[in-house]
N, CA, C, O and the ligand as a Tripos MOL2 file, in Angstrom:
@<TRIPOS>MOLECULE
protein
  245   243    62     0     0
PROTEIN
NO_CHARGES

@<TRIPOS>ATOM
      1 N        -251.1050  -25.0310  -75.3340 N.3       1 MET1
      2 CA       -250.3530  -26.2940  -75.3990 C.3       1 MET1
      3 C        -250.8590  -27.1340  -76.5570 C.2       1 MET1
      4 O        -250.0850  -27.7860  -77.2570 O.2       1 MET1
      5 N        -252.1410  -27.1080  -76.7420 N.am      2 GLN2
      6 CA       -252.7340  -27.8700  -77.8420 C.3       2 GLN2
      7 C        -252.2030  -27.3540  -79.1790 C.2       2 GLN2
      8 O        -251.8900  -28.1290  -80.0830 O.2       2 GLN2
      9 N        -252.1100  -26.0180  -79.2830 N.am      3 VAL3
     10 CA       -251.6510  -25.4160  -80.5270 C.3       3 VAL3
     11 C        -250.1950  -25.7770  -80.7830 C.2       3 VAL3
     12 O        -249.8150  -26.1340  -81.8980 O.2       3 VAL3
     13 N        -249.3890  -25.6780  -79.7310 N.am      4 LEU4
     14 CA       -247.9710  -25.9850  -79.8700 C.3       4 LEU4
     15 C        -247.7770  -27.4310  -80.2950 C.2       4 LEU4
     16 O        -246.9900  -27.7310  -81.1920 O.2       4 LEU4
     17 N        -248.5060  -28.3180  -79.6360 N.am      5 THR5
     18 CA       -248.4120  -29.7320  -79.9870 C.3       5 THR5
     19 C        -248.8080  -29.9480  -81.4350 C.2       5 THR5
     20 O        -248.2040  -30.7470  -82.1510 O.2       5 THR5
     21 N        -249.8380  -29.2180  -81.8540 N.am      6 GLY6
     22 CA       -250.2850  -29.3360  -83.2330 C.3       6 GLY6
     23 C        -249.2300  -28.8810  -84.2040 C.2       6 GLY6
     24 O        -249.0310  -29.5000  -85.2490 O.2       6 GLY6
     25 N        -248.5440  -27.7910  -83.8660 N.am      7 LYS7
     26 CA       -247.5000  -27.2760  -84.7510 C.3       7 LYS7
     27 C        -246.3510  -28.2560  -84.8790 C.2       7 LYS7
     28 O        -245.8330  -28.4990  -85.9690 O.2       7 LYS7
     29 N        -245.9660  -28.8110  -83.7420 N.am      8 ILE8
     30 CA       -244.8820  -29.7840  -83.7740 C.3       8 ILE8
     31 C        -245.3130  -31.0070  -84.5720 C.2       8 ILE8
     32 O        -244.5560  -31.5430  -85.3810 O.2       8 ILE8
     33 N        -246.5330  -31.4280  -84.3270 N.am      9 SER9
     34 CA       -247.0620  -32.5810  -85.0420 C.3       9 SER9
     35 C        -247.0690  -32.3200  -86.5390 C.2       9 SER9
     36 O        -246.7040  -33.1880  -87.3320 O.2       9 SER9
     37 N        -247.4860  -31.1220  -86.9200 N.am     10 ASN10
     38 CA       -247.4970  -30.7510  -88.3330 C.3      10 ASN10
     39 C        -246.1020  -30.8070  -88.9270 C.2      10 ASN10
     40 O        -245.8940  -31.3390  -90.0170 O.2      10 ASN10
     41 N        -245.1620  -30.2560  -88.1990 N.am     11 PHE11
     42 CA       -243.7860  -30.2280  -88.6750 C.3      11 PHE11
     43 C        -243.2570  -31.6380  -88.8690 C.2      11 PHE11
     44 O        -242.6800  -31.9620  -89.9070 O.2      11 PHE11
     45 N        -243.4590  -32.4690  -87.8610 N.am     12 VAL12
     46 CA       -242.9670  -33.8450  -87.9390 C.3      12 VAL12
     47 C        -243.6240  -34.5830  -89.0980 C.2      12 VAL12
     48 O        -242.9860  -35.3570  -89.8120 O.2      12 VAL12
     49 N        -244.9140  -34.3230  -89.2640 N.am     13 THR13
     50 CA       -245.6350  -34.9870  -90.3410 C.3      13 THR13
     51 C        -245.1070  -34.5580  -91.6990 C.2      13 THR13
     52 O        -244.9740  -35.3760  -92.6090 O.2      13 THR13
     53 N        -244.8060  -33.2660  -91.8320 N.am     14 ARG14
     54 CA       -244.2910  -32.7880  -93.1130 C.3      14 ARG14
     55 C        -242.9510  -33.4350  -93.4440 C.2      14 ARG14
     56 O        -242.6480  -33.7120  -94.6040 O.2      14 ARG14
     57 N        -242.1580  -33.6690  -92.4070 N.am     15 VAL15
     58 CA       -240.8320  -34.2260  -92.6340 C.3      15 VAL15
     59 C        -240.8750  -35.7400  -92.7950 C.2      15 VAL15
     60 O        -240.2730  -36.2960  -93.7140 O.2      15 VAL15
     61 N        -241.5820  -36.3890  -91.9040 N.am     16 PHE16
     62 CA       -241.5560  -37.8480  -91.8870 C.3      16 PHE16
     63 C        -242.8210  -38.4950  -92.4390 C.2      16 PHE16
     64 O        -242.8620  -39.7080  -92.6460 O.2      16 PHE16
     65 N        -243.8350  -37.7010  -92.6750 N.am     17 GLY17
     66 CA       -245.0940  -38.2720  -93.1330 C.3      17 GLY17
     67 C        -246.0080  -38.5610  -91.9690 C.2      17 GLY17
     68 O        -245.5680  -38.6320  -90.8220 O.2      17 GLY17
     69 N        -247.2560  -38.7240  -92.2600 N.am     18 CYS18
     70 CA       -248.2530  -38.9540  -91.2100 C.3      18 CYS18
     71 C        -248.2120  -40.3980  -90.7590 C.2      18 CYS18
     72 O        -248.1770  -41.3220  -91.5710 O.2      18 CYS18
     73 N        -248.2180  -40.5730  -89.4620 N.am     19 TRP19
     74 CA       -248.1670  -41.9240  -88.9110 C.3      19 TRP19
     75 C        -249.4640  -42.2790  -88.1900 C.2      19 TRP19
     76 O        -249.5780  -43.3640  -87.6210 O.2      19 TRP19
     77 N        -250.4250  -41.3880  -88.2100 N.am     20 HIS20
     78 CA       -251.6740  -41.6380  -87.5020 C.3      20 HIS20
     79 C        -252.4840  -42.7470  -88.1790 C.2      20 HIS20
     80 O        -252.3870  -42.9740  -89.3850 O.2      20 HIS20
     81 N        -253.2570  -43.4030  -87.3850 N.am     21 ALA21
     82 CA       -254.0290  -44.5310  -87.8990 C.3      21 ALA21
     83 C        -255.4390  -44.1270  -88.2870 C.2      21 ALA21
     84 O        -256.0820  -44.7990  -89.0930 O.2      21 ALA21
     85 N        -255.9220  -43.0340  -87.7190 N.am     22 GLU22
     86 CA       -257.3100  -42.6490  -87.9610 C.3      22 GLU22
     87 C        -257.4300  -41.7270  -89.1630 C.2      22 GLU22
     88 O        -257.0250  -40.5660  -89.1210 O.2      22 GLU22
     89 N        -257.9840  -42.2600  -90.2140 N.am     23 LEU23
     90 CA       -258.1950  -41.4690  -91.4160 C.3      23 LEU23
     91 C        -259.6830  -41.3790  -91.7110 C.2      23 LEU23
     92 O        -260.4610  -42.2750  -91.3800 O.2      23 LEU23
     93 N        -260.0500  -40.2910  -92.3310 N.am     24 SER24
     94 CA       -261.4550  -40.1040  -92.6800 C.3      24 SER24
     95 C        -261.8590  -41.0770  -93.7690 C.2      24 SER24
     96 O        -261.0200  -41.7470  -94.3710 O.2      24 SER24
     97 N        -263.1520  -41.1420  -94.0110 N.am     25 ARG25
     98 CA       -263.6280  -41.9220  -95.1450 C.3      25 ARG25
     99 C        -263.1310  -41.2600  -96.4240 C.2      25 ARG25
    100 O        -262.9010  -40.0510  -96.4560 O.2      25 ARG25
    101 N        -262.9700  -42.0370  -97.4530 N.am     26 PRO26
    102 CA       -262.5610  -41.4420  -98.7350 C.3      26 PRO26
    103 C        -263.5830  -40.4150  -99.2030 C.2      26 PRO26
    104 O        -264.7900  -40.6340  -99.1090 O.2      26 PRO26
    105 N        -263.0920  -39.3110  -99.6980 N.am     27 PHE27
    106 CA       -263.9880  -38.3060 -100.2730 C.3      27 PHE27
    107 C        -263.3900  -37.8530 -101.6020 C.2      27 PHE27
    108 O        -262.1760  -37.8860 -101.7980 O.2      27 PHE27
    109 N        -264.2380  -37.4450 -102.4770 N.am     28 SER28
    110 CA       -263.7600  -37.0670 -103.8020 C.3      28 SER28
    111 C        -263.7010  -35.5570 -103.9420 C.2      28 SER28
    112 O        -264.5280  -34.8260 -103.3970 O.2      28 SER28
    113 N        -262.7160  -35.1210 -104.6760 N.am     29 ARG29
    114 CA       -262.5700  -33.6960 -104.9370 C.3      29 ARG29
    115 C        -261.8680  -33.5470 -106.2850 C.2      29 ARG29
    116 O        -260.7700  -34.0630 -106.4960 O.2      29 ARG29
    117 N        -262.5130  -32.8470 -107.1650 N.am     30 GLY30
    118 CA       -261.9210  -32.6570 -108.4800 C.3      30 GLY30
    119 C        -261.7670  -33.9520 -109.2410 C.2      30 GLY30
    120 O        -260.8390  -34.1080 -110.0360 O.2      30 GLY30
    121 N        -262.6790  -34.8880 -108.9990 N.am     31 GLY31
    122 CA       -262.6390  -36.1420 -109.7300 C.3      31 GLY31
    123 C        -261.6620  -37.1520 -109.1680 C.2      31 GLY31
    124 O        -261.4940  -38.2390 -109.7200 O.2      31 GLY31
    125 N        -261.0080  -36.7900 -108.0570 N.am     32 ARG32
    126 CA       -260.0720  -37.7230 -107.4470 C.3      32 ARG32
    127 C        -260.4840  -37.9930 -106.0130 C.2      32 ARG32
    128 O        -261.1700  -37.1830 -105.3900 O.2      32 ARG32
    129 N        -260.0620  -39.1320 -105.4950 N.am     33 ALA33
    130 CA       -260.4370  -39.5120 -104.1440 C.3      33 ALA33
    131 C        -259.2870  -39.2510 -103.1840 C.2      33 ALA33
    132 O        -258.1170  -39.4350 -103.5190 O.2      33 ALA33
    133 N        -259.6470  -38.8220 -101.9930 N.am     34 TYR34
    134 CA       -258.6490  -38.5400 -100.9680 C.3      34 TYR34
    135 C        -259.1330  -39.0540  -99.6320 C.2      34 TYR34
    136 O        -260.3240  -39.2830  -99.4250 O.2      34 TYR34
    137 N        -258.1910  -39.2300  -98.7350 N.am     35 ARG35
    138 CA       -258.5410  -39.4690  -97.3470 C.3      35 ARG35
    139 C        -257.7620  -38.4820  -96.5200 C.2      35 ARG35
    140 O        -256.6630  -38.0690  -96.8930 O.2      35 ARG35
    141 N        -258.3260  -38.1090  -95.4100 N.am     36 LYS36
    142 CA       -257.7110  -37.0800  -94.5840 C.3      36 LYS36
    143 C        -257.4740  -37.6140  -93.1790 C.2      36 LYS36
    144 O        -258.3240  -38.2960  -92.6050 O.2      36 LYS36
    145 N        -256.3020  -37.2920  -92.6350 N.am     37 CYS37
    146 CA       -255.9860  -37.7000  -91.2690 C.3      37 CYS37
    147 C        -256.8080  -36.8850  -90.2900 C.2      37 CYS37
    148 O        -256.8680  -35.6600  -90.3940 O.2      37 CYS37
    149 N        -257.4370  -37.5500  -89.3500 N.am     38 LEU38
    150 CA       -258.2890  -36.8640  -88.3880 C.3      38 LEU38
    151 C        -257.4630  -36.1760  -87.3040 C.2      38 LEU38
    152 O        -257.9770  -35.3190  -86.5850 O.2      38 LEU38
    153 N        -256.2090  -36.5380  -87.1860 N.am     39 SER39
    154 CA       -255.3580  -35.9660  -86.1420 C.3      39 SER39
    155 C        -254.5940  -34.7450  -86.6080 C.2      39 SER39
    156 O        -254.5640  -33.7350  -85.9040 O.2      39 SER39
    157 N        -253.9810  -34.8110  -87.7640 N.am     40 CYS40
    158 CA       -253.1250  -33.7150  -88.1970 C.3      40 CYS40
    159 C        -253.6050  -33.0510  -89.4790 C.2      40 CYS40
    160 O        -253.0550  -32.0260  -89.8820 O.2      40 CYS40
    161 N        -254.6060  -33.6060  -90.1180 N.am     41 GLY41
    162 CA       -255.1640  -32.9630  -91.3110 C.3      41 GLY41
    163 C        -254.4230  -33.2690  -92.5950 C.2      41 GLY41
    164 O        -254.7470  -32.7190  -93.6480 O.2      41 GLY41
    165 N        -253.4410  -34.1300  -92.5200 N.am     42 ALA42
    166 CA       -252.7270  -34.4970  -93.7410 C.3      42 ALA42
    167 C        -253.6640  -35.2430  -94.6820 C.2      42 ALA42
    168 O        -254.5190  -36.0110  -94.2410 O.2      42 ALA42
    169 N        -253.5010  -35.0160  -95.9580 N.am     43 GLN43
    170 CA       -254.3490  -35.6850  -96.9280 C.3      43 GLN43
    171 C        -253.5070  -36.5650  -97.8340 C.2      43 GLN43
    172 O        -252.3220  -36.3170  -98.0570 O.2      43 GLN43
    173 N        -254.1440  -37.5830  -98.3400 N.am     44 ARG44
    174 CA       -253.4230  -38.4920  -99.2050 C.3      44 ARG44
    175 C        -254.3560  -39.0070 -100.2880 C.2      44 ARG44
    176 O        -255.5450  -39.2240 -100.0530 O.2      44 ARG44
    177 N        -253.8110  -39.1950 -101.4530 N.am     45 ARG45
    178 CA       -254.6130  -39.7160 -102.5430 C.3      45 ARG45
    179 C        -255.0940  -41.1230 -102.1950 C.2      45 ARG45
    180 O        -254.4040  -41.8930 -101.5260 O.2      45 ARG45
    181 N        -256.2790  -41.4250 -102.6630 N.am     46 PHE46
    182 CA       -256.8450  -42.7430 -102.4220 C.3      46 PHE46
    183 C        -257.3490  -43.3160 -103.7360 C.2      46 PHE46
    184 O        -258.1360  -42.6890 -104.4440 O.2      46 PHE46
    185 N        -256.8920  -44.4940 -104.0410 N.am     47 HIS47
    186 CA       -257.2770  -45.1240 -105.3100 C.3      47 HIS47
    187 C        -258.5050  -46.0080 -105.0870 C.2      47 HIS47
    188 O        -258.4370  -47.0280 -104.4010 O.2      47 HIS47
    189 N        -259.6140  -45.6020 -105.6720 N.am     48 LEU48
    190 CA       -260.8580  -46.3360 -105.4620 C.3      48 LEU48
    191 C        -260.8480  -47.6990 -106.1370 C.2      48 LEU48
    192 O        -261.5660  -48.6090 -105.7220 O.2      48 LEU48
    193 N        -260.0280  -47.8410 -107.1820 N.am     49 GLY49
    194 CA       -259.9840  -49.1090 -107.8960 C.3      49 GLY49
    195 C        -259.3130  -50.2010 -107.0880 C.2      49 GLY49
    196 O        -259.7970  -51.3310 -107.0270 O.2      49 GLY49
    197 N        -258.1960  -49.8570 -106.4690 N.am     50 THR50
    198 CA       -257.4500  -50.8490 -105.6960 C.3      50 THR50
    199 C        -257.7170  -50.7280 -104.2090 C.2      50 THR50
    200 O        -257.2890  -51.5650 -103.4140 O.2      50 THR50
    201 N        -258.4540  -49.6400 -103.8330 N.am     51 TRP51
    202 CA       -258.7780  -49.3990 -102.4250 C.3      51 TRP51
    203 C        -257.5030  -49.2430 -101.5940 C.2      51 TRP51
    204 O        -257.4100  -49.7150 -100.4610 O.2      51 TRP51
    205 N        -256.5420  -48.5750 -102.1880 N.am     52 GLU52
    206 CA       -255.2910  -48.3660 -101.4720 C.3      52 GLU52
    207 C        -254.8930  -46.8970 -101.5310 C.2      52 GLU52
    208 O        -255.2830  -46.1490 -102.4270 O.2      52 GLU52
    209 N        -254.1070  -46.5230 -100.5430 N.am     53 MET53
    210 CA       -253.5700  -45.1710 -100.5270 C.3      53 MET53
    211 C        -252.4060  -45.1200 -101.5140 C.2      53 MET53
    212 O        -251.7380  -46.1230 -101.7640 O.2      53 MET53
    213 N        -252.1840  -43.9430 -102.0640 N.am     54 GLU54
    214 CA       -251.0500  -43.8370 -102.9640 C.3      54 GLU54
    215 C        -250.4420  -42.4420 -102.8590 C.2      54 GLU54
    216 O        -251.1310  -41.4780 -102.5260 O.2      54 GLU54
    217 N        -249.1720  -42.3480 -103.1380 N.am     55 GLY55
    218 CA       -248.4970  -41.0640 -103.0800 C.3      55 GLY55
    219 C        -248.1820  -40.6560 -101.6540 C.2      55 GLY55
    220 O        -248.3480  -41.4290 -100.7120 O.2      55 GLY55
    221 N        -247.7270  -39.4330 -101.5230 N.am     56 LYS56
    222 CA       -247.3360  -38.9250 -100.2100 C.3      56 LYS56
    223 C        -248.4440  -38.0920  -99.5950 C.2      56 LYS56
    224 O        -249.3630  -37.6330 -100.2720 O.2      56 LYS56
    225 N        -248.3240  -37.9130  -98.2900 N.am     57 PHE57
    226 CA       -249.2530  -37.0320  -97.6030 C.3      57 PHE57
    227 C        -248.9580  -35.5860  -98.0030 C.2      57 PHE57
    228 O        -247.8210  -35.2290  -98.3130 O.2      57 PHE57
    229 N        -249.9800  -34.7900  -97.9890 N.am     58 PHE58
    230 CA       -249.7910  -33.3810  -98.2900 C.3      58 PHE58
    231 C        -250.8260  -32.5680  -97.5170 C.2      58 PHE58
    232 O        -251.7970  -33.1030  -96.9830 O.2      58 PHE58
    233 N        -250.5860  -31.2680  -97.4760 N.am     59 TYR59
    234 CA       -251.5200  -30.3770  -96.8170 C.3      59 TYR59
    235 C        -252.1130  -29.4360  -97.8420 C.2      59 TYR59
    236 O        -251.4120  -28.8810  -98.6870 O.2      59 TYR59
    237 N        -253.4050  -29.2710  -97.7480 N.am     60 SER60
    238 CA       -254.0750  -28.4380  -98.7460 C.3      60 SER60
    239 C        -254.0180  -26.9550  -98.3850 C.2      60 SER60
    240 O        -254.3010  -26.0980  -99.2220 O.2      60 SER60
    241 N        -253.6530  -26.6550  -97.1440 N.am     61 ASN61
    242 CA       -253.6110  -25.2270  -96.7950 C.3      61 ASN61
    243 C        -252.3130  -24.8760  -96.0870 C.2      61 ASN61
    244 O        -252.1030  -23.7200  -95.7200 O.2      61 ASN61
    245 ZN       -251.8120  -37.5750  -89.1550 Zn       62 ZN62
@<TRIPOS>BOND
     1     1     2 1
     2     2     3 1
     3     3     4 2
     4     3     5 am
     5     5     6 1
     6     6     7 1
     7     7     8 2
     8     7     9 am
     9     9    10 1
    10    10    11 1
    11    11    12 2
    12    11    13 am
    13    13    14 1
    14    14    15 1
    15    15    16 2
    16    15    17 am
    17    17    18 1
    18    18    19 1
    19    19    20 2
    20    19    21 am
    21    21    22 1
    22    22    23 1
    23    23    24 2
    24    23    25 am
    25    25    26 1
    26    26    27 1
    27    27    28 2
    28    27    29 am
    29    29    30 1
    30    30    31 1
    31    31    32 2
    32    31    33 am
    33    33    34 1
    34    34    35 1
    35    35    36 2
    36    35    37 am
    37    37    38 1
    38    38    39 1
    39    39    40 2
    40    39    41 am
    41    41    42 1
    42    42    43 1
    43    43    44 2
    44    43    45 am
    45    45    46 1
    46    46    47 1
    47    47    48 2
    48    47    49 am
    49    49    50 1
    50    50    51 1
    51    51    52 2
    52    51    53 am
    53    53    54 1
    54    54    55 1
    55    55    56 2
    56    55    57 am
    57    57    58 1
    58    58    59 1
    59    59    60 2
    60    59    61 am
    61    61    62 1
    62    62    63 1
    63    63    64 2
    64    63    65 am
    65    65    66 1
    66    66    67 1
    67    67    68 2
    68    67    69 am
    69    69    70 1
    70    70    71 1
    71    71    72 2
    72    71    73 am
    73    73    74 1
    74    74    75 1
    75    75    76 2
    76    75    77 am
    77    77    78 1
    78    78    79 1
    79    79    80 2
    80    79    81 am
    81    81    82 1
    82    82    83 1
    83    83    84 2
    84    83    85 am
    85    85    86 1
    86    86    87 1
    87    87    88 2
    88    87    89 am
    89    89    90 1
    90    90    91 1
    91    91    92 2
    92    91    93 am
    93    93    94 1
    94    94    95 1
    95    95    96 2
    96    95    97 am
    97    97    98 1
    98    98    99 1
    99    99   100 2
   100    99   101 am
   101   101   102 1
   102   102   103 1
   103   103   104 2
   104   103   105 am
   105   105   106 1
   106   106   107 1
   107   107   108 2
   108   107   109 am
   109   109   110 1
   110   110   111 1
   111   111   112 2
   112   111   113 am
   113   113   114 1
   114   114   115 1
   115   115   116 2
   116   115   117 am
   117   117   118 1
   118   118   119 1
   119   119   120 2
   120   119   121 am
   121   121   122 1
   122   122   123 1
   123   123   124 2
   124   123   125 am
   125   125   126 1
   126   126   127 1
   127   127   128 2
   128   127   129 am
   129   129   130 1
   130   130   131 1
   131   131   132 2
   132   131   133 am
   133   133   134 1
   134   134   135 1
   135   135   136 2
   136   135   137 am
   137   137   138 1
   138   138   139 1
   139   139   140 2
   140   139   141 am
   141   141   142 1
   142   142   143 1
   143   143   144 2
   144   143   145 am
   145   145   146 1
   146   146   147 1
   147   147   148 2
   148   147   149 am
   149   149   150 1
   150   150   151 1
   151   151   152 2
   152   151   153 am
   153   153   154 1
   154   154   155 1
   155   155   156 2
   156   155   157 am
   157   157   158 1
   158   158   159 1
   159   159   160 2
   160   159   161 am
   161   161   162 1
   162   162   163 1
   163   163   164 2
   164   163   165 am
   165   165   166 1
   166   166   167 1
   167   167   168 2
   168   167   169 am
   169   169   170 1
   170   170   171 1
   171   171   172 2
   172   171   173 am
   173   173   174 1
   174   174   175 1
   175   175   176 2
   176   175   177 am
   177   177   178 1
   178   178   179 1
   179   179   180 2
   180   179   181 am
   181   181   182 1
   182   182   183 1
   183   183   184 2
   184   183   185 am
   185   185   186 1
   186   186   187 1
   187   187   188 2
   188   187   189 am
   189   189   190 1
   190   190   191 1
   191   191   192 2
   192   191   193 am
   193   193   194 1
   194   194   195 1
   195   195   196 2
   196   195   197 am
   197   197   198 1
   198   198   199 1
   199   199   200 2
   200   199   201 am
   201   201   202 1
   202   202   203 1
   203   203   204 2
   204   203   205 am
   205   205   206 1
   206   206   207 1
   207   207   208 2
   208   207   209 am
   209   209   210 1
   210   210   211 1
   211   211   212 2
   212   211   213 am
   213   213   214 1
   214   214   215 1
   215   215   216 2
   216   215   217 am
   217   217   218 1
   218   218   219 1
   219   219   220 2
   220   219   221 am
   221   221   222 1
   222   222   223 1
   223   223   224 2
   224   223   225 am
   225   225   226 1
   226   226   227 1
   227   227   228 2
   228   227   229 am
   229   229   230 1
   230   230   231 1
   231   231   232 2
   232   231   233 am
   233   233   234 1
   234   234   235 1
   235   235   236 2
   236   235   237 am
   237   237   238 1
   238   238   239 1
   239   239   240 2
   240   239   241 am
   241   241   242 1
   242   242   243 1
   243   243   244 2
@<TRIPOS>SUBSTRUCTURE
     1 MET1         2 RESIDUE 1 A MET
     2 GLN2         6 RESIDUE 1 A GLN
     3 VAL3        10 RESIDUE 1 A VAL
     4 LEU4        14 RESIDUE 1 A LEU
     5 THR5        18 RESIDUE 1 A THR
     6 GLY6        22 RESIDUE 1 A GLY
     7 LYS7        26 RESIDUE 1 A LYS
     8 ILE8        30 RESIDUE 1 A ILE
     9 SER9        34 RESIDUE 1 A SER
    10 ASN10       38 RESIDUE 1 A ASN
    11 PHE11       42 RESIDUE 1 A PHE
    12 VAL12       46 RESIDUE 1 A VAL
    13 THR13       50 RESIDUE 1 A THR
    14 ARG14       54 RESIDUE 1 A ARG
    15 VAL15       58 RESIDUE 1 A VAL
    16 PHE16       62 RESIDUE 1 A PHE
    17 GLY17       66 RESIDUE 1 A GLY
    18 CYS18       70 RESIDUE 1 A CYS
    19 TRP19       74 RESIDUE 1 A TRP
    20 HIS20       78 RESIDUE 1 A HIS
    21 ALA21       82 RESIDUE 1 A ALA
    22 GLU22       86 RESIDUE 1 A GLU
    23 LEU23       90 RESIDUE 1 A LEU
    24 SER24       94 RESIDUE 1 A SER
    25 ARG25       98 RESIDUE 1 A ARG
    26 PRO26      102 RESIDUE 1 A PRO
    27 PHE27      106 RESIDUE 1 A PHE
    28 SER28      110 RESIDUE 1 A SER
    29 ARG29      114 RESIDUE 1 A ARG
    30 GLY30      118 RESIDUE 1 A GLY
    31 GLY31      122 RESIDUE 1 A GLY
    32 ARG32      126 RESIDUE 1 A ARG
    33 ALA33      130 RESIDUE 1 A ALA
    34 TYR34      134 RESIDUE 1 A TYR
    35 ARG35      138 RESIDUE 1 A ARG
    36 LYS36      142 RESIDUE 1 A LYS
    37 CYS37      146 RESIDUE 1 A CYS
    38 LEU38      150 RESIDUE 1 A LEU
    39 SER39      154 RESIDUE 1 A SER
    40 CYS40      158 RESIDUE 1 A CYS
    41 GLY41      162 RESIDUE 1 A GLY
    42 ALA42      166 RESIDUE 1 A ALA
    43 GLN43      170 RESIDUE 1 A GLN
    44 ARG44      174 RESIDUE 1 A ARG
    45 ARG45      178 RESIDUE 1 A ARG
    46 PHE46      182 RESIDUE 1 A PHE
    47 HIS47      186 RESIDUE 1 A HIS
    48 LEU48      190 RESIDUE 1 A LEU
    49 GLY49      194 RESIDUE 1 A GLY
    50 THR50      198 RESIDUE 1 A THR
    51 TRP51      202 RESIDUE 1 A TRP
    52 GLU52      206 RESIDUE 1 A GLU
    53 MET53      210 RESIDUE 1 A MET
    54 GLU54      214 RESIDUE 1 A GLU
    55 GLY55      218 RESIDUE 1 A GLY
    56 LYS56      222 RESIDUE 1 A LYS
    57 PHE57      226 RESIDUE 1 A PHE
    58 PHE58      230 RESIDUE 1 A PHE
    59 TYR59      234 RESIDUE 1 A TYR
    60 SER60      238 RESIDUE 1 A SER
    61 ASN61      242 RESIDUE 1 A ASN
    62 ZN62       245 GROUP 0 **** ****
């Protein structure tokens, strides 16, 4: 059930974007900063200068 819920959640997130409130701390990768959703794993660019999220959510795998 957990897996199924996760799949549905992933699908919905891909279509509508992540709506979860819990995001990881910003982390850098390849010279850029990102934050990751703790619920569905969606990642989003994070601008360290303005301290704001930017762009759309995406999945790295
Ligand atoms: Zn999420």
